[in-house]
Backbone bond lengths (Angstrom), bond angles and torsions (degrees), N, CA, C in turn:
res aa  C-N    CA-C-N  psi(-1)  N-CA   C-N-CA  omega(-1)  CA-C   N-CA-C  phi
1 M - - - 1.449 - - 1.493 107.71 -
2 A 1.315 112.45 135.31 1.460 116.15 -177.05 1.516 109.31 -70.71
3 S 1.396 117.22 143.71 1.464 122.98 178.82 1.514 110.26 -73.15
4 S 1.367 116.45 140.75 1.486 122.24 177.63 1.494 111.70 -69.00
5 L 1.342 118.51 -14.17 1.462 121.14 -179.32 1.512 111.33 -65.82
6 S 1.349 115.67 -25.52 1.456 117.56 -178.26 1.511 112.42 -64.02
7 L 1.329 118.74 -21.16 1.460 121.55 178.63 1.512 112.09 -72.70
8 L 1.326 117.61 -14.91 1.472 122.16 -175.67 1.517 110.77 -106.13
9 S 1.311 117.13 19.94 1.445 118.75 -179.00 1.508 110.81 -64.52
10 P 1.361 119.07 145.00 1.476 122.72 -175.65 1.504 111.60 -66.43
11 P 1.331 117.75 151.74 1.464 120.86 176.83 1.498 110.16 -64.29
12 S 1.307 114.86 163.87 1.460 119.94 -178.11 1.503 111.12 -68.80
13 L 1.339 117.22 159.35 1.453 123.83 179.73 1.496 111.00 -61.60
14 S 1.339 117.19 -39.00 1.471 119.32 -178.21 1.496 111.46 -66.45
15 S 1.323 116.00 -33.17 1.495 119.06 177.74 1.514 110.21 -67.32
16 N 1.326 118.05 -39.84 1.473 121.78 178.64 1.504 111.27 -63.60
17 L 1.344 116.45 -42.04 1.469 119.01 179.99 1.514 110.93 -64.89
18 H 1.336 116.38 -34.88 1.475 119.51 179.25 1.528 110.33 -64.91
19 N 1.332 115.26 -41.37 1.482 118.67 -179.80 1.508 111.47 -65.88
20 V 1.315 117.97 -41.80 1.472 121.19 179.07 1.498 109.83 -62.95
21 S 1.337 117.45 -42.10 1.461 120.94 -179.21 1.513 110.16 -62.47
22 S 1.339 117.12 -42.38 1.466 120.72 -179.55 1.521 109.97 -63.71
23 T 1.284 116.02 -41.84 1.467 119.81 179.93 1.507 110.98 -63.32
24 A 1.340 115.75 -40.87 1.469 120.11 179.89 1.504 110.64 -62.08
25 R 1.352 116.38 -41.07 1.469 119.04 -179.69 1.522 110.50 -64.36
26 L 1.338 118.32 -37.71 1.463 121.89 179.33 1.517 110.92 -63.98
27 I 1.316 116.04 -41.39 1.473 119.92 179.28 1.516 110.72 -65.86
28 M 1.319 117.58 -39.33 1.468 122.05 -178.97 1.518 110.21 -64.84
29 R 1.362 117.43 -30.93 1.456 119.71 -177.04 1.541 112.20 -81.58
30 T 1.270 118.79 -10.59 1.462 121.37 -176.53 1.520 109.73 -63.87
31 T 1.361 116.44 123.26 1.475 120.74 -175.54 1.515 110.99 -83.71
32 M 1.354 119.37 -30.23 1.455 122.09 -178.73 1.515 108.65 -105.32
33 P 1.311 118.36 122.21 1.466 119.93 179.11 1.524 109.71 -64.12
34 L 1.282 116.26 144.91 1.447 120.25 177.16 1.514 109.56 -76.50
35 N 1.345 115.39 126.86 1.469 119.49 -179.98 1.520 107.45 -93.90
36 L 1.274 114.29 106.46 1.444 119.33 -176.19 1.526 113.09 -95.20
37 R 1.348 116.78 3.76 1.457 118.41 179.84 1.503 111.70 -71.35
38 T 1.268 116.33 142.14 1.465 119.62 177.85 1.520 108.26 -101.03
39 H 1.318 115.45 144.25 1.480 121.70 -179.59 1.515 108.13 -100.78
40 S 1.309 115.56 121.73 1.469 118.85 178.17 1.529 109.05 -77.50
41 R 1.304 117.03 133.40 1.461 121.35 179.58 1.519 110.43 -87.35
42 R 1.331 113.73 137.24 1.458 117.78 175.13 1.521 108.72 -72.78
43 P 1.290 115.91 143.46 1.482 117.59 179.02 1.517 110.58 -64.09
44 M 1.319 117.23 137.29 1.464 121.38 -179.18 1.528 109.81 -75.63
45 S 1.321 115.35 127.92 1.464 119.20 178.40 1.511 109.10 -108.78
46 I 1.307 116.88 130.91 1.462 122.81 179.04 1.514 108.81 -115.28
47 T 1.323 115.26 118.46 1.461 120.06 -179.92 1.522 109.59 -101.57
48 A 1.302 116.65 125.32 1.451 120.41 179.15 1.538 108.65 -84.32
49 H 1.323 115.84 122.19 1.473 120.96 179.54 1.513 108.60 -104.45
50 S 1.333 115.94 121.49 1.460 119.50 177.12 1.527 109.20 -74.94
51 A 1.314 116.32 156.14 1.467 121.57 179.08 1.520 109.10 -62.05
52 P 1.338 117.45 141.92 1.461 119.32 -179.50 1.525 110.90 -61.46
53 A 1.317 116.35 143.76 1.463 121.19 -179.63 1.526 110.15 -64.58
54 L 1.313 116.10 142.75 1.449 120.51 179.54 1.525 110.10 -71.19
55 T 1.313 115.48 135.75 1.461 120.35 176.79 1.524 109.60 -79.47
56 Q 1.332 116.16 171.17 1.462 119.60 178.12 1.528 110.09 -63.82
57 D 1.326 117.22 -36.86 1.472 119.51 176.83 1.525 111.47 -65.60
58 D 1.337 117.58 -36.37 1.456 120.54 176.84 1.524 110.99 -60.85
59 L 1.348 115.24 -42.20 1.462 120.37 -179.53 1.529 110.79 -67.52
60 K 1.324 116.22 -40.58 1.467 119.72 177.97 1.526 110.85 -61.58
61 K 1.319 115.98 -40.11 1.471 119.75 -179.90 1.535 111.57 -66.96
62 L 1.326 116.24 -38.12 1.463 120.12 176.81 1.529 110.33 -60.13
63 A 1.329 115.86 -46.41 1.465 120.22 -179.43 1.525 110.58 -65.71
64 A 1.332 116.60 -40.76 1.471 121.14 179.84 1.514 111.48 -62.77
65 D 1.326 117.19 -44.12 1.479 120.97 179.95 1.527 110.33 -61.62
66 K 1.326 117.07 -39.15 1.454 121.11 178.77 1.529 110.51 -66.13
67 A 1.324 117.68 -39.79 1.462 121.79 -178.43 1.526 111.24 -64.52
68 V 1.319 117.06 -35.09 1.459 120.15 -178.06 1.528 111.32 -66.92
69 D 1.331 117.55 -18.02 1.467 120.47 175.12 1.529 111.48 -61.30
70 Y 1.341 116.44 -22.94 1.461 119.99 179.98 1.547 112.26 -76.80
71 V 1.316 116.17 -14.64 1.474 120.38 -174.69 1.529 110.46 -84.49
72 K 1.315 115.55 132.88 1.459 122.42 175.57 1.525 109.88 -121.05
73 S 1.307 115.60 153.94 1.477 120.82 177.64 1.518 109.96 -57.59
74 G 1.346 115.72 141.24 1.449 121.74 178.91 1.512 114.47 90.19
75 M 1.329 118.36 -2.52 1.475 121.48 -177.68 1.523 112.40 -78.63
76 V 1.334 114.96 152.29 1.461 122.62 166.60 1.520 106.13 -101.74
77 L 1.328 115.95 122.84 1.452 122.06 -169.35 1.514 113.13 -118.44
78 G 1.310 116.96 139.43 1.452 122.02 168.38 1.516 108.38 -86.81
79 L 1.336 115.86 124.71 1.452 121.66 -177.49 1.531 109.60 -103.67
80 G 1.309 115.81 115.42 1.470 121.23 -175.15 1.512 113.55 -73.77
81 T 1.333 113.62 -179.34 1.471 121.43 -176.97 1.528 109.15 -124.99
82 G 1.329 115.96 145.35 1.454 120.84 177.15 1.506 111.34 121.81
83 S 1.319 116.59 176.70 1.461 121.88 -174.39 1.522 112.69 -63.62
84 T 1.327 117.25 -41.06 1.461 119.30 -179.86 1.521 111.08 -71.10
85 A 1.335 116.33 -43.82 1.470 120.77 178.84 1.524 111.20 -60.98
86 A 1.323 117.02 -31.63 1.464 120.65 178.60 1.537 111.36 -62.19
87 F 1.326 117.11 -34.92 1.466 120.65 175.66 1.545 110.52 -66.63
88 V 1.326 116.16 -36.46 1.457 120.09 178.01 1.530 110.48 -64.16
89 V 1.334 116.00 -47.89 1.464 121.27 -178.83 1.531 109.97 -61.84
90 A 1.320 116.88 -41.37 1.467 121.45 179.10 1.524 110.67 -61.36
91 K 1.345 117.35 -42.69 1.459 121.63 -179.97 1.533 110.75 -66.64
92 L 1.331 116.61 -39.21 1.465 120.49 177.50 1.529 110.69 -60.88
93 G 1.343 115.11 -43.87 1.467 119.70 179.15 1.523 110.91 -61.64
94 E 1.313 116.80 -39.35 1.470 122.24 179.46 1.534 110.90 -64.33
95 L 1.327 116.47 -43.63 1.477 120.17 -179.29 1.512 112.09 -70.38
96 L 1.316 116.71 -34.24 1.476 120.25 174.68 1.514 110.94 -64.83
97 S 1.317 115.15 -45.17 1.469 120.79 -177.84 1.521 111.36 -62.29
98 S 1.341 117.16 -36.03 1.462 121.29 -177.42 1.529 111.76 -84.85
99 G 1.326 117.61 -7.91 1.464 120.42 -179.81 1.508 114.34 86.50
100 Q 1.350 117.67 2.95 1.461 120.14 179.86 1.525 111.99 -74.88
101 L 1.331 116.31 -20.99 1.473 122.91 172.71 1.526 108.25 -125.33
102 T 1.324 115.73 142.18 1.460 119.66 177.31 1.533 109.82 -140.00
103 D 1.331 114.59 155.89 1.470 122.06 171.05 1.525 113.70 58.17
104 I 1.307 118.39 34.42 1.461 119.03 173.84 1.528 108.47 -93.84
105 V 1.323 115.11 155.31 1.464 121.60 176.61 1.520 107.02 -130.83
106 G 1.311 116.66 132.02 1.453 121.72 -179.34 1.511 112.52 -105.35
107 V 1.319 116.46 139.78 1.467 122.44 172.21 1.519 107.26 -113.64
108 P 1.335 117.71 103.13 1.470 120.12 -174.79 1.510 112.53 -75.49
109 T 1.353 114.86 153.09 1.470 120.85 -178.85 1.519 112.07 -101.80
110 S 1.309 117.89 4.69 1.470 121.10 178.34 1.509 110.13 -162.98
111 K 1.331 115.80 163.18 1.453 120.52 175.62 1.530 111.22 -64.77
112 R 1.313 115.18 -33.78 1.477 119.48 179.52 1.525 110.83 -63.66
113 T 1.348 116.25 -46.24 1.471 119.91 178.05 1.513 111.68 -66.11
114 E 1.316 116.05 -38.34 1.466 119.94 178.76 1.524 110.98 -60.02
115 E 1.322 116.25 -42.65 1.463 119.77 -179.85 1.518 111.37 -65.30
116 Q 1.330 117.76 -43.64 1.464 121.07 179.19 1.537 110.40 -62.62
117 A 1.330 116.67 -44.24 1.466 120.19 -177.47 1.530 111.56 -65.18
118 R 1.311 117.01 -39.56 1.479 120.52 178.74 1.526 110.71 -62.85
119 Q 1.318 116.24 -42.32 1.458 120.36 179.77 1.527 111.60 -62.25
120 L 1.344 116.44 -29.00 1.461 121.10 -178.75 1.527 112.54 -92.44
121 G 1.334 116.41 1.75 1.459 119.40 176.58 1.511 114.89 78.45
122 I 1.354 117.66 21.72 1.462 120.73 178.35 1.541 108.83 -84.56
123 P 1.328 118.63 123.18 1.460 120.84 177.89 1.531 110.90 -61.97
124 L 1.335 117.61 138.12 1.460 121.11 -173.66 1.511 111.37 -124.23
125 S 1.331 114.20 156.10 1.457 120.76 175.65 1.526 108.47 -150.30
126 V 1.344 116.60 -170.20 1.468 121.99 -179.28 1.543 108.32 -133.68
127 L 1.321 115.05 167.82 1.453 119.46 179.85 1.515 112.82 -62.57
128 D 1.327 117.95 -29.58 1.463 120.21 177.59 1.522 111.24 -56.51
129 D 1.323 116.89 -38.65 1.475 121.98 -177.58 1.525 112.76 -94.23
130 H 1.318 116.19 -23.84 1.475 120.92 179.25 1.533 108.52 -134.12
131 P 1.322 117.08 76.34 1.466 119.61 -178.06 1.530 114.27 -71.87
132 H 1.328 116.37 -9.90 1.465 120.56 179.47 1.521 108.88 -121.60
133 L 1.324 116.91 119.08 1.473 122.53 -178.55 1.522 110.18 -109.83
134 D 1.318 115.62 143.53 1.454 120.88 178.37 1.529 111.68 -73.90
135 L 1.313 116.36 -37.65 1.463 121.00 -170.11 1.511 109.91 -159.96
136 A 1.325 116.38 140.61 1.469 121.53 170.02 1.521 107.86 -123.45
137 I 1.333 116.46 141.77 1.465 122.21 177.07 1.526 107.85 -127.33
138 D 1.320 115.65 128.18 1.457 119.49 -178.13 1.521 109.48 -154.32
139 G 1.327 115.76 165.61 1.452 121.01 174.80 1.516 110.29 -89.22
140 A 1.320 116.19 -174.79 1.464 122.32 176.67 1.517 109.31 -151.50
141 D 1.317 115.32 155.72 1.472 120.59 178.43 1.517 112.14 -91.01
142 E 1.333 115.98 -29.92 1.458 121.37 176.02 1.539 108.47 -145.98
143 V 1.332 115.69 146.41 1.465 121.70 174.68 1.523 107.45 -134.73
144 D 1.353 116.09 125.17 1.476 118.41 178.97 1.537 109.39 -96.32
145 P 1.325 118.51 175.21 1.478 120.64 -176.01 1.529 113.77 -61.23
146 D 1.323 118.58 -21.40 1.460 121.88 178.88 1.526 111.73 -93.73
147 L 1.307 117.48 9.62 1.475 125.04 179.61 1.526 112.07 66.95
148 N 1.331 117.08 24.47 1.460 120.56 167.25 1.516 108.26 -80.92
149 L 1.329 116.03 154.93 1.468 120.41 -168.95 1.517 112.54 -129.56
150 V 1.333 114.45 154.81 1.470 122.89 158.59 1.515 105.67 -110.80
151 K 1.333 115.53 128.95 1.468 121.75 177.69 1.528 108.79 -136.32
152 G 1.326 113.79 163.26 1.458 118.42 172.91 1.509 116.35 112.62
153 R 1.311 118.00 4.57 1.471 117.76 177.18 1.522 110.86 -69.73
154 G 1.338 116.26 -15.03 1.450 120.25 172.89 1.526 112.84 -86.83
155 G 1.330 116.06 -2.79 1.465 120.59 174.17 1.512 115.80 88.49
156 A 1.340 118.63 7.89 1.464 120.44 -174.16 1.533 112.60 -113.42
157 L 1.338 117.74 24.33 1.458 120.21 -170.45 1.517 114.55 -59.99
158 L 1.348 119.24 -37.12 1.449 120.26 -177.99 1.530 111.77 -64.17
159 R 1.308 116.51 -51.94 1.473 120.13 -179.24 1.518 110.80 -67.23
160 E 1.326 116.62 -36.37 1.471 119.01 177.26 1.526 110.60 -60.93
161 K 1.322 116.87 -45.60 1.470 119.03 -177.26 1.513 111.78 -67.28
162 M 1.326 117.39 -36.98 1.466 120.58 178.88 1.518 110.93 -64.31
163 V 1.328 116.43 -47.54 1.469 121.20 -177.47 1.532 110.51 -67.75
164 E 1.322 116.75 -43.99 1.450 119.46 -174.66 1.528 112.64 -73.70
165 A 1.335 116.44 -27.71 1.466 119.83 174.67 1.527 111.31 -70.65
166 A 1.321 117.42 -23.99 1.468 122.27 -179.24 1.528 113.02 -87.92
167 S 1.344 116.68 2.47 1.457 120.54 -174.46 1.520 111.82 -102.02
168 D 1.338 115.80 142.94 1.476 120.79 176.94 1.510 110.92 -62.92
169 K 1.330 116.16 -40.22 1.467 121.37 178.68 1.519 109.54 -131.13
170 F 1.319 114.88 142.21 1.462 120.59 178.21 1.533 107.62 -126.06
171 V 1.326 115.45 108.44 1.464 121.66 -179.05 1.528 108.49 -101.72
172 V 1.318 115.31 127.54 1.465 122.17 -176.42 1.536 108.46 -106.99
173 V 1.328 116.41 135.48 1.470 120.91 179.05 1.521 109.67 -118.66
174 V 1.325 116.06 125.68 1.471 120.83 -178.84 1.520 110.01 -145.22
175 D 1.320 116.25 164.24 1.452 120.97 165.24 1.533 107.33 -97.37
176 D 1.324 116.15 165.27 1.477 119.08 -170.05 1.530 114.46 -69.53
177 T 1.335 118.48 -5.81 1.460 119.57 175.47 1.530 111.88 -72.97
178 K 1.336 117.23 -12.40 1.467 120.44 -176.90 1.528 112.74 -90.73
179 L 1.318 117.15 -1.03 1.458 120.10 -179.31 1.518 111.16 -80.19
180 V 1.334 116.73 132.36 1.476 121.98 179.42 1.526 108.53 -132.82
181 S 1.340 114.63 158.19 1.463 118.25 177.00 1.519 111.64 -76.52
182 G 1.328 116.75 -25.65 1.454 122.86 177.70 1.510 110.09 -155.18
183 L 1.323 117.98 147.54 1.455 121.39 -178.03 1.529 110.86 -60.06
184 G 1.324 115.46 138.64 1.459 120.92 -174.01 1.507 112.21 86.92
185 G 1.339 116.18 -5.66 1.458 120.64 -174.59 1.511 115.04 -71.36
186 S 1.316 118.35 -14.75 1.463 120.08 179.67 1.521 112.01 -76.86
187 G 1.338 116.11 -16.19 1.460 120.12 -176.01 1.503 113.53 78.87
188 L 1.354 115.94 2.60 1.456 120.62 178.97 1.522 109.71 -96.34
189 A 1.320 116.87 -179.15 1.475 121.92 -169.49 1.529 112.99 -66.82
190 M 1.336 114.87 137.11 1.458 122.42 164.61 1.541 104.48 -111.21
191 P 1.327 118.05 106.61 1.462 120.75 -169.21 1.527 114.13 -80.73
192 V 1.316 113.90 148.78 1.474 122.02 173.45 1.522 107.30 -131.89
193 E 1.334 116.54 122.92 1.451 120.24 179.48 1.537 108.56 -87.91
194 V 1.338 115.45 127.76 1.473 120.90 -177.61 1.523 109.19 -128.83
195 V 1.326 115.85 156.25 1.464 119.27 175.67 1.533 109.07 -69.41
196 Q 1.321 115.62 154.51 1.465 119.87 -179.39 1.528 111.82 -64.97
197 F 1.332 117.47 -34.30 1.438 122.09 -177.74 1.528 110.70 -59.96
198 C 1.331 116.89 120.64 1.468 123.43 178.67 1.540 112.69 50.59
199 W 1.345 115.56 46.83 1.463 120.66 -179.18 1.527 111.61 -61.71
200 K 1.337 116.95 -34.23 1.460 120.02 -178.32 1.523 111.24 -66.49
201 Y 1.319 115.18 -36.30 1.467 121.61 176.26 1.540 109.42 -56.82
202 N 1.335 116.35 -44.77 1.469 119.63 179.96 1.524 111.97 -74.08
203 L 1.321 117.32 -33.06 1.472 119.77 177.05 1.528 109.74 -60.14
204 V 1.338 116.70 -45.54 1.463 121.19 179.54 1.523 110.76 -63.33
205 R 1.352 116.61 -42.09 1.461 119.47 -179.09 1.538 111.80 -66.49
206 L 1.330 116.59 -36.32 1.458 120.10 177.34 1.526 111.37 -65.51
207 Q 1.322 115.72 -40.43 1.457 119.25 179.31 1.538 110.32 -66.62
208 E 1.313 116.81 -40.36 1.461 121.07 178.69 1.530 111.45 -65.53
209 L 1.313 115.63 -34.47 1.460 121.18 -178.17 1.535 111.63 -59.17
210 F 1.320 115.36 -35.43 1.460 120.41 -177.81 1.524 112.32 -116.78
211 K 1.329 114.94 34.74 1.465 120.83 -176.41 1.531 111.60 -60.05
212 E 1.338 116.67 -40.13 1.458 120.06 -177.70 1.524 111.88 -65.72
213 E 1.339 117.64 -27.50 1.464 121.64 178.01 1.526 112.16 -84.83
214 G 1.336 116.46 -0.60 1.472 120.68 179.06 1.520 112.68 66.91
215 V 1.345 116.13 34.79 1.465 120.29 -178.78 1.512 111.55 -71.75
216 E 1.343 115.22 141.06 1.468 121.03 172.61 1.518 107.52 -110.34
217 A 1.321 117.14 127.72 1.454 123.41 -179.68 1.529 109.10 -105.98
218 K 1.333 117.07 130.95 1.461 122.19 -179.19 1.525 109.80 -134.33
219 L 1.311 116.21 138.83 1.454 120.78 172.29 1.511 108.07 -72.23
220 R 1.319 117.99 131.67 1.476 121.13 178.55 1.524 108.89 -74.36
221 L 1.327 114.80 133.30 1.466 120.52 -178.51 1.527 109.69 -115.33
222 N 1.320 114.40 157.88 1.454 121.67 176.31 1.528 107.34 -141.24
223 G 1.323 115.71 104.58 1.467 119.58 -177.00 1.523 112.82 65.44
224 G 1.328 116.12 33.71 1.454 120.95 178.60 1.520 114.91 85.98
225 K 1.318 116.53 -6.69 1.456 121.27 179.35 1.527 108.84 -115.11
226 P 1.345 117.06 157.57 1.474 118.58 179.32 1.531 111.93 -56.73
227 Y 1.327 115.37 135.00 1.459 120.80 174.58 1.537 108.88 -68.35
228 V 1.321 116.78 132.67 1.463 121.43 -178.79 1.537 107.69 -113.79
229 T 1.329 115.91 127.01 1.462 121.00 -179.12 1.524 110.07 -76.11
230 D 1.344 114.80 173.25 1.472 120.54 175.65 1.527 112.07 -60.69
231 N 1.337 115.56 -17.78 1.463 120.50 -178.12 1.522 111.51 -103.61
232 S 1.350 115.64 15.58 1.477 123.33 176.95 1.522 112.32 64.89
233 N 1.316 117.35 30.70 1.469 121.77 176.53 1.529 109.67 -109.46
234 Y 1.339 115.79 172.74 1.453 122.82 173.29 1.522 109.12 -101.43
235 I 1.340 115.15 168.69 1.462 121.31 175.24 1.519 109.51 -125.80
236 V 1.321 115.56 129.41 1.464 121.75 170.41 1.516 106.77 -103.96
237 D 1.305 116.11 121.63 1.470 121.17 179.50 1.528 110.09 -94.67
238 L 1.338 114.91 129.67 1.464 120.87 178.35 1.516 109.15 -103.61
239 Y 1.336 115.42 129.68 1.475 120.83 179.84 1.530 108.00 -112.75
240 F 1.333 114.63 113.22 1.467 121.41 -178.39 1.525 109.95 -92.17
241 K 1.320 115.47 138.12 1.460 120.27 176.82 1.534 111.35 -83.28
242 T 1.323 115.66 -25.63 1.464 121.67 177.89 1.526 107.07 -134.03
243 P 1.328 118.01 157.07 1.465 120.52 -179.97 1.541 112.16 -59.14
244 I 1.321 115.31 150.48 1.461 121.57 177.44 1.522 108.91 -68.46
245 K 1.325 116.76 126.70 1.466 120.06 -176.89 1.521 111.63 -75.92
246 D 1.303 116.46 -39.22 1.470 121.22 -176.10 1.526 108.48 -129.70
247 G 1.330 116.56 91.27 1.442 120.14 -176.39 1.515 113.22 -64.11
248 L 1.325 116.12 -41.11 1.464 120.06 179.89 1.525 111.72 -63.48
249 G 1.325 115.45 -43.77 1.459 120.02 178.62 1.527 111.51 -65.89
250 A 1.321 115.94 -41.16 1.471 119.85 179.34 1.511 110.08 -62.82
251 G 1.331 117.56 -43.78 1.464 120.89 179.46 1.513 112.24 -59.83
252 K 1.322 116.53 -42.26 1.473 120.25 179.82 1.523 111.19 -65.48
253 E 1.299 118.13 -41.47 1.462 120.90 -178.92 1.534 110.78 -66.61
254 I 1.318 116.66 -39.73 1.476 119.64 179.16 1.533 109.54 -65.13
255 S 1.331 116.32 -46.24 1.468 120.55 -177.46 1.534 112.24 -64.72
256 A 1.323 117.31 -23.93 1.455 120.78 -177.51 1.523 112.87 -75.02
257 L 1.330 117.50 -13.11 1.474 120.63 -179.26 1.528 109.82 -78.82
258 E 1.318 115.62 126.80 1.475 120.25 177.99 1.526 108.85 -63.33
259 G 1.312 115.66 135.83 1.454 120.09 -178.83 1.508 114.08 95.89
260 V 1.350 116.93 -13.33 1.460 120.67 172.96 1.524 108.27 -82.88
261 V 1.323 115.91 127.04 1.455 120.52 -179.05 1.525 111.07 -90.64
262 E 1.320 118.35 -46.60 1.470 122.74 -179.83 1.519 109.18 -165.10
263 H 1.343 114.90 158.08 1.479 120.21 177.47 1.515 109.29 -121.32
264 G 1.330 115.76 165.64 1.454 121.84 -173.88 1.509 115.23 -91.86
265 L 1.332 118.00 15.90 1.459 120.39 174.70 1.539 107.73 -88.73
266 F 1.313 116.87 112.96 1.469 122.61 178.79 1.528 106.60 -105.10
267 L 1.315 115.21 94.92 1.448 121.54 -169.47 1.523 111.50 -103.91
268 D 1.321 116.12 130.99 1.459 122.87 177.54 1.541 111.27 54.12
269 M 1.325 116.43 42.38 1.461 120.99 -179.62 1.526 112.91 -114.66
270 A 1.306 117.34 -35.60 1.472 120.02 -176.46 1.523 110.50 -72.99
271 T 1.321 117.24 134.17 1.468 121.15 173.92 1.537 111.00 -94.00
272 S 1.335 116.39 -30.99 1.464 121.11 177.73 1.533 108.54 -145.42
273 V 1.317 116.23 145.37 1.461 121.93 174.23 1.519 108.00 -125.88
274 I 1.336 115.32 122.98 1.466 122.24 179.17 1.532 107.58 -100.14
275 I 1.323 116.42 119.59 1.468 121.72 -173.96 1.524 108.83 -117.03
276 A 1.327 116.63 119.89 1.466 120.83 177.11 1.520 109.70 -100.36
277 G 1.328 115.54 129.86 1.464 121.14 177.84 1.511 110.08 -138.78
278 K 1.312 116.40 -176.76 1.462 120.77 -176.04 1.523 112.52 -64.82
279 N 1.345 117.06 -21.31 1.463 120.81 179.73 1.518 112.91 -96.21
280 G 1.322 117.45 5.24 1.468 120.49 178.48 1.512 112.74 124.70
281 V 1.319 114.81 -159.50 1.463 121.38 -176.10 1.540 108.98 -111.43
282 D 1.330 114.82 129.53 1.439 121.10 179.31 1.530 109.08 -116.72
283 V 1.331 117.17 138.83 1.471 121.66 178.79 1.533 108.44 -115.50
284 Q 1.325 115.69 124.87 1.465 120.52 176.96 1.530 107.41 -115.48
285 N 1.321 115.64 133.31 1.460 122.05 -176.76 1.528 110.36 -116.59
286 K 1.319 114.33 151.99 1.454 119.91 174.60 1.530 110.12 -66.90
């Protein structure tokens, strides 16, 4: 029996030469040279980008948004003054516009806040018509561990204190840069509102009052002229070198001076303080 291997015998030599010749002719006709170079790939580099750090305004907005959670439809609200309070008023306007809040009434603590609230369509009133407020929300310049405050660097301390004292609850919104171990500890202004009449007389008396603490008293200026409050008064700013040891006593002594209208020590008034920091929002309650 014939072997099956004979079926796999190689082609003839002449056939192989014919195939090589045909292949050679095809290569010769190729118009584009074959590019046999290899391209080395650069190693892929992946850079991890951390989230951008929150700005002070970002933190203020976080605290403001949290504070608005305390607001319910039908409330009469004290509307604070300053950069943080402005975020609160803006959020209230947004919730009113969307219908998530209804029938609220705001009592503003300054002409600036009143103007912003009117532009946002927030109904407004005054203490004469609403002497009892459900809630006030405002910022602060300093907050100590007992939730006592320094306020008034925005110039609205008198109206702020009147409105916030008339409120069942006073919620304060700050970023963590406002925390101090003791009031006056930031080294920044603790304001005192005084009548224009003989303001220098009161400035000297205020400085003498805290002479042992090395306090410096300065008249607040605006464009080279005395700063005038919404109540047509001046402000004397007190700069403490060390924290105030007895806030309650200091407040009483300041208020006892004739011609002093109000001071920026807001003592035992805050019911909650909302603090925004890089690790989130913290709420401290009385």
